[in-house]
PyMOL Python script that loads the backbone (N, CA, C, O; Angstrom):
from pymol import cmd

cmd.read_pdbstr("""\
ATOM      1  N   MET A   1      28.626  68.749 -25.706  1.00  0.00           N
ATOM      2  CA  MET A   1      29.401  69.222 -24.588  1.00  0.00           C
ATOM      3  C   MET A   1      30.252  68.070 -24.059  1.00  0.00           C
ATOM      4  O   MET A   1      29.729  66.991 -23.781  1.00  0.00           O
ATOM      5  N   LYS A   2      31.514  68.284 -23.922  1.00  0.00           N
ATOM      6  CA  LYS A   2      32.446  67.272 -23.467  1.00  0.00           C
ATOM      7  C   LYS A   2      32.609  67.372 -21.950  1.00  0.00           C
ATOM      8  O   LYS A   2      32.827  68.454 -21.405  1.00  0.00           O
ATOM      9  N   ILE A   3      32.500  66.212 -21.274  1.00  0.00           N
ATOM     10  CA  ILE A   3      32.665  66.189 -19.819  1.00  0.00           C
ATOM     11  C   ILE A   3      34.124  65.905 -19.514  1.00  0.00           C
ATOM     12  O   ILE A   3      34.709  64.962 -20.045  1.00  0.00           O
ATOM     13  N   LYS A   4      34.695  66.716 -18.668  1.00  0.00           N
ATOM     14  CA  LYS A   4      36.097  66.535 -18.310  1.00  0.00           C
ATOM     15  C   LYS A   4      36.214  65.638 -17.092  1.00  0.00           C
ATOM     16  O   LYS A   4      35.383  65.675 -16.184  1.00  0.00           O
ATOM     17  N   CYS A   5      37.250  64.844 -17.094  1.00  0.00           N
ATOM     18  CA  CYS A   5      37.556  63.997 -15.948  1.00  0.00           C
ATOM     19  C   CYS A   5      38.646  64.703 -15.148  1.00  0.00           C
ATOM     20  O   CYS A   5      39.708  65.025 -15.681  1.00  0.00           O
ATOM     21  N   PHE A   6      38.378  64.939 -13.881  1.00  0.00           N
ATOM     22  CA  PHE A   6      39.318  65.690 -13.059  1.00  0.00           C
ATOM     23  C   PHE A   6      40.288  64.796 -12.289  1.00  0.00           C
ATOM     24  O   PHE A   6      41.032  65.285 -11.439  1.00  0.00           O
ATOM     25  N   LEU A   7      40.289  63.491 -12.576  1.00  0.00           N
ATOM     26  CA  LEU A   7      41.236  62.614 -11.907  1.00  0.00           C
ATOM     27  C   LEU A   7      42.617  62.769 -12.541  1.00  0.00           C
ATOM     28  O   LEU A   7      42.735  62.908 -13.759  1.00  0.00           O
ATOM     29  N   PRO A   8      43.641  62.746 -11.726  1.00  0.00           N
ATOM     30  CA  PRO A   8      44.988  62.780 -12.304  1.00  0.00           C
ATOM     31  C   PRO A   8      45.244  61.511 -13.116  1.00  0.00           C
ATOM     32  O   PRO A   8      44.553  60.504 -12.963  1.00  0.00           O
ATOM     33  N   ARG A   9      46.230  61.585 -13.961  1.00  0.00           N
ATOM     34  CA  ARG A   9      46.532  60.480 -14.870  1.00  0.00           C
ATOM     35  C   ARG A   9      46.879  59.198 -14.111  1.00  0.00           C
ATOM     36  O   ARG A   9      46.432  58.126 -14.522  1.00  0.00           O
ATOM     37  N   TRP A  10      47.649  59.255 -13.030  1.00  0.00           N
ATOM     38  CA  TRP A  10      48.052  58.060 -12.306  1.00  0.00           C
ATOM     39  C   TRP A  10      46.870  57.377 -11.642  1.00  0.00           C
ATOM     40  O   TRP A  10      46.878  56.155 -11.494  1.00  0.00           O
ATOM     41  N   LYS A  11      45.847  58.133 -11.234  1.00  0.00           N
ATOM     42  CA  LYS A  11      44.658  57.511 -10.647  1.00  0.00           C
ATOM     43  C   LYS A  11      43.857  56.768 -11.719  1.00  0.00           C
ATOM     44  O   LYS A  11      43.255  55.731 -11.441  1.00  0.00           O
ATOM     45  N   LYS A  12      43.851  57.294 -12.930  1.00  0.00           N
ATOM     46  CA  LYS A  12      43.163  56.597 -14.021  1.00  0.00           C
ATOM     47  C   LYS A  12      43.846  55.261 -14.302  1.00  0.00           C
ATOM     48  O   LYS A  12      43.175  54.260 -14.552  1.00  0.00           O
ATOM     49  N   ILE A  13      45.170  55.243 -14.262  1.00  0.00           N
ATOM     50  CA  ILE A  13      45.912  54.000 -14.511  1.00  0.00           C
ATOM     51  C   ILE A  13      45.628  52.982 -13.409  1.00  0.00           C
ATOM     52  O   ILE A  13      45.442  51.798 -13.688  1.00  0.00           O
ATOM     53  N   ILE A  14      45.596  53.446 -12.154  1.00  0.00           N
ATOM     54  CA  ILE A  14      45.306  52.538 -11.040  1.00  0.00           C
ATOM     55  C   ILE A  14      43.901  51.960 -11.161  1.00  0.00           C
ATOM     56  O   ILE A  14      43.693  50.778 -10.890  1.00  0.00           O
ATOM     57  N   LEU A  15      42.934  52.783 -11.564  1.00  0.00           N
ATOM     58  CA  LEU A  15      41.576  52.282 -11.747  1.00  0.00           C
ATOM     59  C   LEU A  15      41.518  51.220 -12.836  1.00  0.00           C
ATOM     60  O   LEU A  15      40.789  50.239 -12.691  1.00  0.00           O
ATOM     61  N   SER A  16      42.260  51.386 -13.913  1.00  0.00           N
ATOM     62  CA  SER A  16      42.243  50.385 -14.979  1.00  0.00           C
ATOM     63  C   SER A  16      42.902  49.079 -14.509  1.00  0.00           C
ATOM     64  O   SER A  16      42.473  47.998 -14.913  1.00  0.00           O
ATOM     65  N   PHE A  17      43.942  49.166 -13.659  1.00  0.00           N
ATOM     66  CA  PHE A  17      44.546  47.953 -13.102  1.00  0.00           C
ATOM     67  C   PHE A  17      43.563  47.228 -12.187  1.00  0.00           C
ATOM     68  O   PHE A  17      43.512  45.999 -12.179  1.00  0.00           O
ATOM     69  N   ASN A  18      42.792  47.977 -11.423  1.00  0.00           N
ATOM     70  CA  ASN A  18      41.800  47.350 -10.539  1.00  0.00           C
ATOM     71  C   ASN A  18      40.733  46.631 -11.341  1.00  0.00           C
ATOM     72  O   ASN A  18      40.270  45.563 -10.940  1.00  0.00           O
ATOM     73  N   GLN A  19      40.337  47.202 -12.466  1.00  0.00           N
ATOM     74  CA  GLN A  19      39.330  46.551 -13.306  1.00  0.00           C
ATOM     75  C   GLN A  19      39.892  45.272 -13.920  1.00  0.00           C
ATOM     76  O   GLN A  19      39.174  44.281 -14.050  1.00  0.00           O
ATOM     77  N   ARG A  20      41.156  45.287 -14.293  1.00  0.00           N
ATOM     78  CA  ARG A  20      41.777  44.066 -14.820  1.00  0.00           C
ATOM     79  C   ARG A  20      41.857  43.002 -13.737  1.00  0.00           C
ATOM     80  O   ARG A  20      41.645  41.818 -14.001  1.00  0.00           O
ATOM     81  N   GLY A  21      42.160  43.420 -12.539  1.00  0.00           N
ATOM     82  CA  GLY A  21      42.234  42.471 -11.426  1.00  0.00           C
ATOM     83  C   GLY A  21      40.893  41.827 -11.159  1.00  0.00           C
ATOM     84  O   GLY A  21      40.813  40.634 -10.869  1.00  0.00           O
ATOM     85  N   GLN A  22      39.847  42.614 -11.256  1.00  0.00           N
ATOM     86  CA  GLN A  22      38.508  42.066 -11.057  1.00  0.00           C
ATOM     87  C   GLN A  22      38.181  41.064 -12.156  1.00  0.00           C
ATOM     88  O   GLN A  22      37.566  40.032 -11.889  1.00  0.00           O
ATOM     89  N   LEU A  23      38.579  41.350 -13.366  1.00  0.00           N
ATOM     90  CA  LEU A  23      38.358  40.427 -14.472  1.00  0.00           C
ATOM     91  C   LEU A  23      39.073  39.106 -14.232  1.00  0.00           C
ATOM     92  O   LEU A  23      38.514  38.040 -14.488  1.00  0.00           O
ATOM     93  N   VAL A  24      40.307  39.172 -13.743  1.00  0.00           N
ATOM     94  CA  VAL A  24      41.073  37.955 -13.465  1.00  0.00           C
ATOM     95  C   VAL A  24      40.407  37.154 -12.347  1.00  0.00           C
ATOM     96  O   VAL A  24      40.298  35.931 -12.440  1.00  0.00           O
ATOM     97  N   VAL A  25      39.964  37.835 -11.298  1.00  0.00           N
ATOM     98  CA  VAL A  25      39.314  37.156 -10.176  1.00  0.00           C
ATOM     99  C   VAL A  25      38.028  36.479 -10.642  1.00  0.00           C
ATOM    100  O   VAL A  25      37.767  35.333 -10.276  1.00  0.00           O
ATOM    101  N   GLU A  26      37.228  37.169 -11.441  1.00  0.00           N
ATOM    102  CA  GLU A  26      35.989  36.577 -11.938  1.00  0.00           C
ATOM    103  C   GLU A  26      36.285  35.376 -12.834  1.00  0.00           C
ATOM    104  O   GLU A  26      35.582  34.368 -12.766  1.00  0.00           O
ATOM    105  N   TYR A  27      37.308  35.471 -13.666  1.00  0.00           N
ATOM    106  CA  TYR A  27      37.678  34.369 -14.546  1.00  0.00           C
ATOM    107  C   TYR A  27      38.123  33.161 -13.731  1.00  0.00           C
ATOM    108  O   TYR A  27      37.724  32.035 -14.028  1.00  0.00           O
ATOM    109  N   VAL A  28      38.932  33.378 -12.723  1.00  0.00           N
ATOM    110  CA  VAL A  28      39.419  32.270 -11.885  1.00  0.00           C
ATOM    111  C   VAL A  28      38.256  31.628 -11.138  1.00  0.00           C
ATOM    112  O   VAL A  28      38.197  30.403 -11.031  1.00  0.00           O
ATOM    113  N   LEU A  29      37.329  32.430 -10.618  1.00  0.00           N
ATOM    114  CA  LEU A  29      36.173  31.872  -9.919  1.00  0.00           C
ATOM    115  C   LEU A  29      35.293  31.060 -10.865  1.00  0.00           C
ATOM    116  O   LEU A  29      34.819  29.982 -10.506  1.00  0.00           O
ATOM    117  N   LEU A  30      35.077  31.573 -12.065  1.00  0.00           N
ATOM    118  CA  LEU A  30      34.270  30.852 -13.045  1.00  0.00           C
ATOM    119  C   LEU A  30      34.943  29.545 -13.450  1.00  0.00           C
ATOM    120  O   LEU A  30      34.280  28.515 -13.577  1.00  0.00           O
ATOM    121  N   LEU A  31      36.242  29.586 -13.650  1.00  0.00           N
ATOM    122  CA  LEU A  31      36.995  28.392 -14.017  1.00  0.00           C
ATOM    123  C   LEU A  31      36.964  27.353 -12.898  1.00  0.00           C
ATOM    124  O   LEU A  31      36.819  26.159 -13.160  1.00  0.00           O
ATOM    125  N   SER A  32      37.099  27.804 -11.661  1.00  0.00           N
ATOM    126  CA  SER A  32      37.069  26.860 -10.543  1.00  0.00           C
ATOM    127  C   SER A  32      35.683  26.246 -10.372  1.00  0.00           C
ATOM    128  O   SER A  32      35.567  25.063 -10.050  1.00  0.00           O
ATOM    129  N   MET A  33      34.632  27.034 -10.583  1.00  0.00           N
ATOM    130  CA  MET A  33      33.280  26.481 -10.484  1.00  0.00           C
ATOM    131  C   MET A  33      33.032  25.445 -11.592  1.00  0.00           C
ATOM    132  O   MET A  33      32.399  24.417 -11.355  1.00  0.00           O
ATOM    133  N   ALA A  34      33.529  25.723 -12.789  1.00  0.00           N
ATOM    134  CA  ALA A  34      33.378  24.761 -13.885  1.00  0.00           C
ATOM    135  C   ALA A  34      34.125  23.467 -13.571  1.00  0.00           C
ATOM    136  O   ALA A  34      33.629  22.380 -13.866  1.00  0.00           O
ATOM    137  N   ALA A  35      35.307  23.573 -12.977  1.00  0.00           N
ATOM    138  CA  ALA A  35      36.084  22.387 -12.625  1.00  0.00           C
ATOM    139  C   ALA A  35      35.380  21.576 -11.537  1.00  0.00           C
ATOM    140  O   ALA A  35      35.386  20.346 -11.581  1.00  0.00           O
ATOM    141  N   ILE A  36      34.786  22.245 -10.580  1.00  0.00           N
ATOM    142  CA  ILE A  36      34.083  21.550  -9.500  1.00  0.00           C
ATOM    143  C   ILE A  36      32.859  20.821 -10.044  1.00  0.00           C
ATOM    144  O   ILE A  36      32.624  19.663  -9.701  1.00  0.00           O
ATOM    145  N   VAL A  37      32.084  21.490 -10.885  1.00  0.00           N
ATOM    146  CA  VAL A  37      30.893  20.850 -11.463  1.00  0.00           C
ATOM    147  C   VAL A  37      31.299  19.662 -12.330  1.00  0.00           C
ATOM    148  O   VAL A  37      30.653  18.616 -12.287  1.00  0.00           O
ATOM    149  N   ALA A  38      32.365  19.815 -13.116  1.00  0.00           N
ATOM    150  CA  ALA A  38      32.830  18.712 -13.958  1.00  0.00           C
ATOM    151  C   ALA A  38      33.286  17.533 -13.108  1.00  0.00           C
ATOM    152  O   ALA A  38      33.015  16.382 -13.449  1.00  0.00           O
ATOM    153  N   ALA A  39      33.971  17.808 -12.013  1.00  0.00           N
ATOM    154  CA  ALA A  39      34.438  16.733 -11.138  1.00  0.00           C
ATOM    155  C   ALA A  39      33.264  15.985 -10.510  1.00  0.00           C
ATOM    156  O   ALA A  39      33.304  14.761 -10.389  1.00  0.00           O
ATOM    157  N   ILE A  40      32.236  16.700 -10.117  1.00  0.00           N
ATOM    158  CA  ILE A  40      31.058  16.055  -9.520  1.00  0.00           C
ATOM    159  C   ILE A  40      30.350  15.188 -10.552  1.00  0.00           C
ATOM    160  O   ILE A  40      29.967  14.056 -10.256  1.00  0.00           O
ATOM    161  N   VAL A  41      30.174  15.712 -11.758  1.00  0.00           N
ATOM    162  CA  VAL A  41      29.491  14.946 -12.806  1.00  0.00           C
ATOM    163  C   VAL A  41      30.279  13.689 -13.150  1.00  0.00           C
ATOM    164  O   VAL A  41      29.698  12.610 -13.275  1.00  0.00           O
ATOM    165  N   VAL A  42      31.585  13.815 -13.304  1.00  0.00           N
ATOM    166  CA  VAL A  42      32.413  12.657 -13.650  1.00  0.00           C
ATOM    167  C   VAL A  42      32.406  11.632 -12.520  1.00  0.00           C
ATOM    168  O   VAL A  42      32.368  10.429 -12.776  1.00  0.00           O
ATOM    169  N   SER A  43      32.442  12.095 -11.286  1.00  0.00           N
ATOM    170  CA  SER A  43      32.457  11.137 -10.174  1.00  0.00           C
ATOM    171  C   SER A  43      31.144  10.380 -10.063  1.00  0.00           C
ATOM    172  O   SER A  43      31.136   9.225  -9.638  1.00  0.00           O
ATOM    173  N   LYS A  44      30.045  10.999 -10.431  1.00  0.00           N
ATOM    174  CA  LYS A  44      28.747  10.315 -10.358  1.00  0.00           C
ATOM    175  C   LYS A  44      28.504   9.411 -11.568  1.00  0.00           C
ATOM    176  O   LYS A  44      27.929   8.333 -11.422  1.00  0.00           O
ATOM    177  N   LEU A  45      28.930   9.832 -12.755  1.00  0.00           N
ATOM    178  CA  LEU A  45      28.686   9.035 -13.954  1.00  0.00           C
ATOM    179  C   LEU A  45      29.667   7.882 -14.093  1.00  0.00           C
ATOM    180  O   LEU A  45      29.305   6.817 -14.595  1.00  0.00           O
ATOM    181  N   GLY A  46      30.891   8.080 -13.658  1.00  0.00           N
ATOM    182  CA  GLY A  46      31.909   7.056 -13.857  1.00  0.00           C
ATOM    183  C   GLY A  46      32.307   6.353 -12.586  1.00  0.00           C
ATOM    184  O   GLY A  46      33.414   5.821 -12.499  1.00  0.00           O
ATOM    185  N   SER A  47      31.443   6.336 -11.603  1.00  0.00           N
ATOM    186  CA  SER A  47      31.763   5.704 -10.322  1.00  0.00           C
ATOM    187  C   SER A  47      31.912   4.206 -10.493  1.00  0.00           C
ATOM    188  O   SER A  47      31.052   3.562 -11.094  1.00  0.00           O
ATOM    189  N   ARG A  48      32.998   3.638  -9.971  1.00  0.00           N
ATOM    190  CA  ARG A  48      33.240   2.192 -10.072  1.00  0.00           C
ATOM    191  C   ARG A  48      32.895   1.469  -8.772  1.00  0.00           C
ATOM    192  O   ARG A  48      33.311   0.329  -8.560  1.00  0.00           O
ATOM    193  N   ASN A  49      32.150   2.120  -7.922  1.00  0.00           N
ATOM    194  CA  ASN A  49      31.712   1.509  -6.676  1.00  0.00           C
ATOM    195  C   ASN A  49      30.773   0.348  -7.003  1.00  0.00           C
ATOM    196  O   ASN A  49      29.777   0.561  -7.695  1.00  0.00           O
ATOM    197  N   PRO A  50      31.051  -0.878  -6.530  1.00  0.00           N
ATOM    198  CA  PRO A  50      30.192  -2.023  -6.877  1.00  0.00           C
ATOM    199  C   PRO A  50      28.776  -1.891  -6.329  1.00  0.00           C
ATOM    200  O   PRO A  50      27.841  -2.446  -6.907  1.00  0.00           O
ATOM    201  N   ASP A  51      28.600  -1.170  -5.230  1.00  0.00           N
ATOM    202  CA  ASP A  51      27.263  -1.007  -4.655  1.00  0.00           C
ATOM    203  C   ASP A  51      26.410  -0.043  -5.476  1.00  0.00           C
ATOM    204  O   ASP A  51      25.224  -0.289  -5.695  1.00  0.00           O
ATOM    205  N   GLU A  52      27.017   1.055  -5.928  1.00  0.00           N
ATOM    206  CA  GLU A  52      26.305   2.063  -6.721  1.00  0.00           C
ATOM    207  C   GLU A  52      27.156   2.461  -7.925  1.00  0.00           C
ATOM    208  O   GLU A  52      27.816   3.499  -7.886  1.00  0.00           O
ATOM    209  N   PRO A  53      27.159   1.668  -8.986  1.00  0.00           N
ATOM    210  CA  PRO A  53      27.980   2.035 -10.140  1.00  0.00           C
ATOM    211  C   PRO A  53      27.390   3.245 -10.855  1.00  0.00           C
ATOM    212  O   PRO A  53      26.181   3.475 -10.820  1.00  0.00           O
ATOM    213  N   GLY A  54      28.250   4.002 -11.496  1.00  0.00           N
ATOM    214  CA  GLY A  54      27.802   5.164 -12.251  1.00  0.00           C
ATOM    215  C   GLY A  54      27.055   4.744 -13.507  1.00  0.00           C
ATOM    216  O   GLY A  54      27.067   3.571 -13.883  1.00  0.00           O
ATOM    217  N   ALA A  55      26.404   5.703 -14.153  1.00  0.00           N
ATOM    218  CA  ALA A  55      25.579   5.408 -15.327  1.00  0.00           C
ATOM    219  C   ALA A  55      26.418   4.856 -16.476  1.00  0.00           C
ATOM    220  O   ALA A  55      25.977   3.950 -17.183  1.00  0.00           O
ATOM    221  N   ILE A  56      27.608   5.386 -16.667  1.00  0.00           N
ATOM    222  CA  ILE A  56      28.461   4.914 -17.759  1.00  0.00           C
ATOM    223  C   ILE A  56      28.919   3.482 -17.494  1.00  0.00           C
ATOM    224  O   ILE A  56      28.880   2.639 -18.390  1.00  0.00           O
ATOM    225  N   ILE A  57      29.347   3.211 -16.276  1.00  0.00           N
ATOM    226  CA  ILE A  57      29.806   1.861 -15.914  1.00  0.00           C
ATOM    227  C   ILE A  57      28.654   0.868 -15.999  1.00  0.00           C
ATOM    228  O   ILE A  57      28.838  -0.258 -16.459  1.00  0.00           O
ATOM    229  N   LYS A  58      27.468   1.278 -15.558  1.00  0.00           N
ATOM    230  CA  LYS A  58      26.299   0.399 -15.600  1.00  0.00           C
ATOM    231  C   LYS A  58      25.940   0.056 -17.053  1.00  0.00           C
ATOM    232  O   LYS A  58      25.659  -1.101 -17.365  1.00  0.00           O
ATOM    233  N   GLY A  59      25.948   1.046 -17.927  1.00  0.00           N
ATOM    234  CA  GLY A  59      25.635   0.806 -19.336  1.00  0.00           C
ATOM    235  C   GLY A  59      26.682  -0.056 -20.015  1.00  0.00           C
ATOM    236  O   GLY A  59      26.350  -0.951 -20.792  1.00  0.00           O
ATOM    237  N   TRP A  60      27.947   0.214 -19.721  1.00  0.00           N
ATOM    238  CA  TRP A  60      29.031  -0.564 -20.327  1.00  0.00           C
ATOM    239  C   TRP A  60      28.977  -2.017 -19.855  1.00  0.00           C
ATOM    240  O   TRP A  60      29.231  -2.931 -20.640  1.00  0.00           O
ATOM    241  N   SER A  61      28.650  -2.236 -18.584  1.00  0.00           N
ATOM    242  CA  SER A  61      28.529  -3.601 -18.059  1.00  0.00           C
ATOM    243  C   SER A  61      27.389  -4.346 -18.745  1.00  0.00           C
ATOM    244  O   SER A  61      27.505  -5.539 -19.024  1.00  0.00           O
ATOM    245  N   ALA A  62      26.286  -3.644 -19.018  1.00  0.00           N
ATOM    246  CA  ALA A  62      25.154  -4.273 -19.709  1.00  0.00           C
ATOM    247  C   ALA A  62      25.541  -4.661 -21.134  1.00  0.00           C
ATOM    248  O   ALA A  62      25.146  -5.723 -21.615  1.00  0.00           O
ATOM    249  N   ILE A  63      26.307  -3.814 -21.807  1.00  0.00           N
ATOM    250  CA  ILE A  63      26.758  -4.131 -23.168  1.00  0.00           C
ATOM    251  C   ILE A  63      27.670  -5.343 -23.150  1.00  0.00           C
ATOM    252  O   ILE A  63      27.516  -6.243 -23.976  1.00  0.00           O
ATOM    253  N   ILE A  64      28.611  -5.384 -22.227  1.00  0.00           N
ATOM    254  CA  ILE A  64      29.542  -6.517 -22.136  1.00  0.00           C
ATOM    255  C   ILE A  64      28.787  -7.808 -21.826  1.00  0.00           C
ATOM    256  O   ILE A  64      29.106  -8.863 -22.374  1.00  0.00           O
ATOM    257  N   LYS A  65      27.786  -7.726 -20.947  1.00  0.00           N
ATOM    258  CA  LYS A  65      27.015  -8.917 -20.597  1.00  0.00           C
ATOM    259  C   LYS A  65      26.213  -9.424 -21.795  1.00  0.00           C
ATOM    260  O   LYS A  65      26.138 -10.630 -22.030  1.00  0.00           O
ATOM    261  N   SER A  66      25.608  -8.496 -22.558  1.00  0.00           N
ATOM    262  CA  SER A  66      24.815  -8.934 -23.715  1.00  0.00           C
ATOM    263  C   SER A  66      25.702  -9.530 -24.805  1.00  0.00           C
ATOM    264  O   SER A  66      25.284 -10.460 -25.496  1.00  0.00           O
ATOM    265  N   VAL A  67      26.901  -9.021 -24.969  1.00  0.00           N
ATOM    266  CA  VAL A  67      27.837  -9.605 -25.932  1.00  0.00           C
ATOM    267  C   VAL A  67      28.297 -10.972 -25.438  1.00  0.00           C
ATOM    268  O   VAL A  67      28.435 -11.907 -26.226  1.00  0.00           O
ATOM    269  N   GLY A  68      28.533 -11.086 -24.140  1.00  0.00           N
ATOM    270  CA  GLY A  68      28.990 -12.347 -23.561  1.00  0.00           C
ATOM    271  C   GLY A  68      27.927 -13.427 -23.591  1.00  0.00           C
ATOM    272  O   GLY A  68      28.258 -14.610 -23.657  1.00  0.00           O
ATOM    273  N   ASP A  69      26.642 -13.045 -23.544  1.00  0.00           N
ATOM    274  CA  ASP A  69      25.567 -14.041 -23.590  1.00  0.00           C
ATOM    275  C   ASP A  69      25.494 -14.707 -24.959  1.00  0.00           C
ATOM    276  O   ASP A  69      25.053 -15.852 -25.067  1.00  0.00           O
ATOM    277  N   ASP A  70      25.914 -14.013 -25.991  1.00  0.00           N
ATOM    278  CA  ASP A  70      25.971 -14.538 -27.358  1.00  0.00           C
ATOM    279  C   ASP A  70      24.630 -15.122 -27.779  1.00  0.00           C
ATOM    280  O   ASP A  70      24.524 -16.317 -28.057  1.00  0.00           O
ATOM    281  N   LYS A  71      23.620 -14.285 -27.823  1.00  0.00           N
ATOM    282  CA  LYS A  71      22.256 -14.717 -28.134  1.00  0.00           C
ATOM    283  C   LYS A  71      22.112 -15.169 -29.589  1.00  0.00           C
ATOM    284  O   LYS A  71      21.159 -15.876 -29.917  1.00  0.00           O
ATOM    285  N   ALA A  72      23.017 -14.783 -30.444  1.00  0.00           N
ATOM    286  CA  ALA A  72      22.927 -15.199 -31.847  1.00  0.00           C
ATOM    287  C   ALA A  72      23.116 -16.698 -31.983  1.00  0.00           C
ATOM    288  O   ALA A  72      22.479 -17.315 -32.836  1.00  0.00           O
ATOM    289  N   ASP A  73      23.976 -17.307 -31.167  1.00  0.00           N
ATOM    290  CA  ASP A  73      24.195 -18.755 -31.244  1.00  0.00           C
ATOM    291  C   ASP A  73      22.979 -19.541 -30.781  1.00  0.00           C
ATOM    292  O   ASP A  73      22.799 -20.690 -31.185  1.00  0.00           O
ATOM    293  N   SER A  74      22.147 -18.949 -29.946  1.00  0.00           N
ATOM    294  CA  SER A  74      20.978 -19.683 -29.460  1.00  0.00           C
ATOM    295  C   SER A  74      19.931 -19.868 -30.562  1.00  0.00           C
ATOM    296  O   SER A  74      19.042 -20.706 -30.418  1.00  0.00           O
ATOM    297  N   CYS A  75      20.013 -19.121 -31.639  1.00  0.00           N
ATOM    298  CA  CYS A  75      19.052 -19.254 -32.739  1.00  0.00           C
ATOM    299  C   CYS A  75      19.360 -20.441 -33.634  1.00  0.00           C
ATOM    300  O   CYS A  75      18.544 -20.776 -34.492  1.00  0.00           O
ATOM    301  N   PHE A  76      20.504 -21.088 -33.467  1.00  0.00           N
ATOM    302  CA  PHE A  76      20.790 -22.302 -34.221  1.00  0.00           C
ATOM    303  C   PHE A  76      20.004 -23.480 -33.678  1.00  0.00           C
ATOM    304  O   PHE A  76      19.957 -24.538 -34.307  1.00  0.00           O
ATOM    305  N   ASN A  77      19.406 -23.315 -32.552  1.00  0.00           N
ATOM    306  CA  ASN A  77      18.580 -24.337 -31.954  1.00  0.00           C
ATOM    307  C   ASN A  77      17.319 -24.495 -32.820  1.00  0.00           C
ATOM    308  O   ASN A  77      16.756 -23.480 -33.232  1.00  0.00           O
ATOM    309  N   PRO A  78      16.856 -25.697 -33.110  1.00  0.00           N
ATOM    310  CA  PRO A  78      15.665 -25.866 -33.959  1.00  0.00           C
ATOM    311  C   PRO A  78      14.403 -25.298 -33.326  1.00  0.00           C
ATOM    312  O   PRO A  78      13.441 -25.010 -34.039  1.00  0.00           O
ATOM    313  N   ASN A  79      14.380 -25.131 -32.027  1.00  0.00           N
ATOM    314  CA  ASN A  79      13.183 -24.608 -31.344  1.00  0.00           C
ATOM    315  C   ASN A  79      13.199 -23.082 -31.276  1.00  0.00           C
ATOM    316  O   ASN A  79      12.389 -22.494 -30.560  1.00  0.00           O
ATOM    317  N   CYS A  80      14.077 -22.451 -31.983  1.00  0.00           N
ATOM    318  CA  CYS A  80      14.245 -20.983 -31.897  1.00  0.00           C
ATOM    319  C   CYS A  80      13.078 -20.225 -32.537  1.00  0.00           C
ATOM    320  O   CYS A  80      12.812 -19.082 -32.167  1.00  0.00           O
ATOM    321  N   ARG A  81      12.409 -20.823 -33.456  1.00  0.00           N
ATOM    322  CA  ARG A  81      11.381 -20.117 -34.225  1.00  0.00           C
ATOM    323  C   ARG A  81      10.285 -19.760 -33.373  1.00  0.00           C
ATOM    324  O   ARG A  81       9.316 -19.157 -33.835  1.00  0.00           O
TER     325      ARG A  81
END
""", "prot")
cmd.dss("prot")
cmd.show_as("cartoon", "prot")
cmd.util.cbc("prot")
cmd.orient("prot")
């Protein structure tokens, strides 16, 4: 048994436009939430504040310091063994 829709054709078109509008609104909200979360994560990980450096800056500083210490040259010392 087929169910008939008693809405006129123009009302069906308006309903489909409203559904598309809702899709656009949901997409924009999801995109904005993703951008906000990404901005928060980047600001915390890459913070260049000297008092509280971010995790990436802290790790990179440790790598630069260990390269700058040049521990390989200290093994030329006879007491290195």
